[in-house]
C-alpha positions in Angstrom: -76.9 93.7 -99.8 -80.6 94.2 -100.2 -81.8 97.5 -101.6 -85.1 98.7 -100.1 -87.0 101.4 -101.8 -89.9 102.6 -99.7 -92.3 105.2 -101.0 -91.8 108.7 -99.6 -95.0 108.3 -97.6 -93.9 104.9 -96.0 -90.4 106.3 -95.3 -91.9 109.3 -93.5 -94.3 107.0 -91.5 -91.4 104.7 -90.4 -88.8 107.5 -89.9 -86.5 106.3 -92.7 -84.2 108.9 -94.3 -83.8 108.2 -98.0 -80.6 109.3 -99.8 -81.0 112.1 -102.4 -78.9 110.1 -104.9 -79.6 106.4 -105.4 -76.8 104.1 -104.3 -75.3 101.5 -106.5 -77.4 98.3 -106.6 -75.3 95.1 -106.2 -77.8 92.9 -108.0 -81.3 93.1 -109.4 -82.7 90.2 -107.5 -82.2 92.0 -104.2 -83.7 95.4 -105.3 -87.2 95.9 -103.9 -89.7 98.7 -103.7 -92.3 98.8 -100.9 -95.4 100.6 -100.0 -98.2 100.2 -97.4 -101.9 100.2 -98.1 -105.2 99.5 -96.2 -107.9 97.1 -97.3 -110.8 96.4 -95.0 -109.5 96.9 -91.5 -106.0 95.7 -92.1 -102.8 97.4 -93.3 -100.7 95.5 -95.8 -97.3 95.9 -97.4 -96.4 95.3 -101.0 -92.8 94.4 -101.9 -92.2 94.7 -105.6 -89.0 93.8 -107.4 -87.8 96.9 -109.1 -86.8 95.1 -112.3 -89.3 92.4 -112.7 -92.3 93.9 -110.8 -92.7 90.4 -109.1 -94.9 91.3 -106.1 -95.0 89.8 -102.6 -97.7 90.9 -100.0 -97.5 90.8 -96.2 -99.4 92.1 -93.3 -97.9 95.3 -91.9 -98.6 94.3 -88.2 -95.5 95.0 -86.1 -93.7 97.0 -88.8 -92.9 100.2 -86.9 -89.5 101.3 -88.2 -86.9 100.6 -90.9 -85.4 97.6 -89.1 -88.7 95.8 -88.8 -89.5 96.7 -92.4 -86.2 95.2 -93.6 -86.8 92.0 -91.5 -90.4 91.6 -92.9 -89.2 92.1 -96.5 -86.3 89.6 -96.1 -88.5 86.9 -94.5 -91.5 87.2 -96.8 -89.7 87.6 -100.1 -87.4 84.6 -99.3 -90.4 82.5 -98.3 -92.4 83.3 -101.4 -89.7 83.0 -104.0 -88.6 79.7 -102.4 -92.1 78.3 -102.3 -92.6 79.3 -106.0 -89.6 77.3 -107.1 -87.1 80.1 -107.8 -84.3 78.3 -106.1 -81.4 80.2 -107.8 -83.0 83.6 -107.1 -83.7 82.5 -103.5 -80.1 81.5 -103.0 -78.8 84.9 -104.3 -81.4 86.8 -102.2 -80.6 84.8 -99.1 -76.9 85.7 -99.5 -77.8 89.4 -99.8 -79.7 89.4 -96.5 -76.6 90.2 -94.4 -77.1 93.9 -94.9 -79.5 96.4 -96.5 -79.5 100.0 -97.9 -82.2 102.5 -98.5 -82.8 104.1 -101.9 -85.6 106.2 -103.5 -88.0 104.6 -106.0 -86.3 105.0 -109.4 -89.2 106.5 -111.4 -92.9 107.0 -111.6 -93.5 104.0 -113.8 -92.5 101.6 -111.0 -94.7 103.6 -108.6 -97.6 103.4 -111.1 -97.2 99.6 -111.4 -97.2 99.2 -107.6 -100.5 101.3 -107.5 -102.1 99.1 -110.1 -101.2 95.9 -108.2 -102.7 97.4 -105.0 -105.8 98.3 -106.9 -106.2 94.7 -108.1 -105.7 93.4 -104.5 -108.3 95.8 -103.1 -110.8 95.0 -105.9 -110.3 91.3 -105.3 
């Protein structure tokens, strides 16, 4: 099972209801925070592993609800970690793609790291 942790703003935009208490996370490889941001005239998504802060970026075109967000996260994260040679992690992640759960972002330090990564992308 993949745990997806959208920011409150993204959850509101996509109509996702986040639980008040975070659910148990089956494994750290499949635990990802996500946020949307604009740069230029395009909207992007950042997927950031909650534990390692490993970041994956994807265009937000076509992401209109929780289901499409989960599909985009699954496809992009699997593609990037496979292409970067993380075969063991890709295998674990691929096995977790059968289902997903929503969770709140665990703390402000993770949110701050996401914002720093977005700042670097926008500055580039």
